[in-house]
C-alpha positions, 0 to 999 in steps of 0.5 A, a space after each residue: 702287220 700280223 702275229 703268227 699266233 693269236 695267243 702271243 703278246 700283241 705288239 703296240 701299233 702307232 699311226 705316224 700322224 699321231 706321233 707328235 702327241 704320242 712320241 714320248 709315250 712311244 720312246 719311254 715305253 722301252 718296248 717294240 712298236 710298229 708305226 704305219 705311214 712314217 714315210 708317207 709322201 717321201 721317197 722311202 714311202 714310194 719304193 713299194 716294189 723291187 722294180 721301183 727300187 731298180 729304177 730309182 737306185 739300180 746304179 747304187 754301188 753296194 757290197 754283195 756278200 755271204 750272210 754274216 751270221 754264216 761267217 760268224 758260225 764258221 769262225 766258231 767252228 774254226 775256233 773249236 777245230 783249232 784254226 788260228 785264222 778267222 774267216 773274213 766276211 766275203 764281200 764283192 762290189 756291185 750295183 744294186 740292180 746286180 743283186 736284184 738280178 741275182 736273187 731273181 736268177 737264184 732265189 735260194 742264194 745265201 748272198 745278201 747286201 747288208 748294212 750298206 750306208 743309206 744313199 744320200 738320195 734317200 736321206 735328203 728326202 727323209 723326214 723323221 721329225 715325227 719321232 724327234 730325229 732332225 739329222 740322219 747320217 749314212 753308215 753305222 756310226 761310232 758306237 762309243 760316240 756321244 749319243 743323241 735322240 735327234 741324230 740317227 745313223 742309217 743302213 740299208 738291207 736287201 735280201 731274198 726270201 728265206 734269207 735271214 739275220 738270225 737271232 742276235 743282239 746289237 751291241 752299240 746300245 742304240 734304239 733302232 727304227 727299221 723301215 720296211 721299203 718293199 716285201 715282208 720280214 718276220 721279226 722275232 724279238 726278245 727282251 734283254 732279260 731273255 738272253 739267258 734262255 737263248 744260249 748265246 755265244 757273245 752276241 749271237 744266240 745258238 738257237 737257229 730260229 730260221 730253221 724252226 717251223 711255226 710250232 717250234 718258233 711259237 714254243 720258243 717265243 712262249 718259253 723265252 717271253 718273246 714277240 713275233 710280228 710280220 712287218 709289211 711294206 710301209 711299216 716301221 718297227 721300233 726295236 729298243 736297245 739291246 733287244 734280241 732279234 731274228 729278222 727273216 725275209 718272208 719275201 725278197 725285201 728291202 729295209 732301211 734302219 735308223 739307229 739313234 739315242 739309246 744308252 747315254 750313261 758314260 760308264 755304260 757307254 764305256 763298257 760297250 767298247 771295253 769289256 766282253 759281251 755277255 747277258 749279265 753286262 747286257 742287262 746292266 747296260 740296258 738297265 741304265 735306261 730303266 727309271 726304276 733301276 737306272 741308278 743301281 745299274 749306273 753304279 754297277 757300270 761304274 764298278 765294272 768299268 773300274 775293274 776292267 781298267 785294272 791290270 791282270 796276269 793274262 787276258 784269259 784270267 782277266 776275262 774269267 775274273 770279269 765274267 765272275 764280277 759281271 754275274 755278281 753285279 747282275 745278281 746284286 743289282 737286278 735280282 736282290 733277294 731273288 734267285 738268279 736265272 737257271 744256267 747250265 753247269 757248262 755254258 756255251 761261252 765256256 767252250 770259247 772263253 779263249 776267243 772271248 777274252 780279246 778285250 782284255 789283251 792289253 799289256 799292263 803298264 810299265 817298261 816296254 820290255 815287260 809289255 813285250 814279255 806279256 804279249 809273247 807269253 799270251 801268244 805262246 799260251 794261245 798257240 798251246 791251247 789252239 794245238 790242244 783244241 785241234 788234237 781234241 777235235 781230230 780225236 
């Protein structure tokens, strides 16, 4: 495990043999850490190169598709251009050996196999008792389901050198253990409070880390208070809930993630599935895990949850009102007596507020005819706005 620059913060390291005594320290720090030897003597610890994976898992059915970050960026471009049809992430079924063959033939492909449920043959030989996880399920898991520190959901990722899952934050509110099976990954991490400096739209930063050279990346990390680490085969990195992360493939590589624990406050969990996603809400929900400010953040989460349930004349008005309330809750809860972080007069989200209000497209309670009128008015107004965007783009 190496850092790209000696003057950047050094990430904490743990040996798996020491975890029974240091597990509470590891999880309560709420900071990234690298663990060595977590799967020593297990199947995951033995698949140290692509050929071994091909022999052990080559017949595994996977979905091979375009990089999902590329698809989301294309959807943003389409929105700005006035298109009504979102781009679906194109995926085709195949065998894992097919993908490994593909990246040998085409080492610069943007195709990858991502977020695949980890196969049972791996999970059956997977012991995470050192970090308190007793049961692991293959797949992503319901982000609104009850959380447990002793149960995890597991996904598998394989891609070629140069590919990346560029800078974003996950919104299920769970902690993640990402184990590097073979190859290396460069991981750049930023805490939730750095999100304001990353110019995000929804949960995706508009800063293209994968296009940066070493000096540019180091400057961003210094500016936004981040950490960079290259994770080697056999190492596992802990990424706390809501940390921003860029994951770049230094080599052709495979990793397996384990999502567990994380946010448990019921109001905060409810916000994950019922409101828009921005840095103000992200920091409030993440703050419920910080003993120093948990009670204040839980109160703010209750207030936001109650406000989200109130009816509004339109989804767009509701979205804008919730953005204002979220910013006010953030300032009063997390920055009492301090200046709020500087934000541009026009933010990245201002260009897409019509696309980001989908959570609030819920008709008010009342007779069915009134709900139908509300829905038709929403559809008509969106068509007018879409036509306006198309004209503006063509002009």
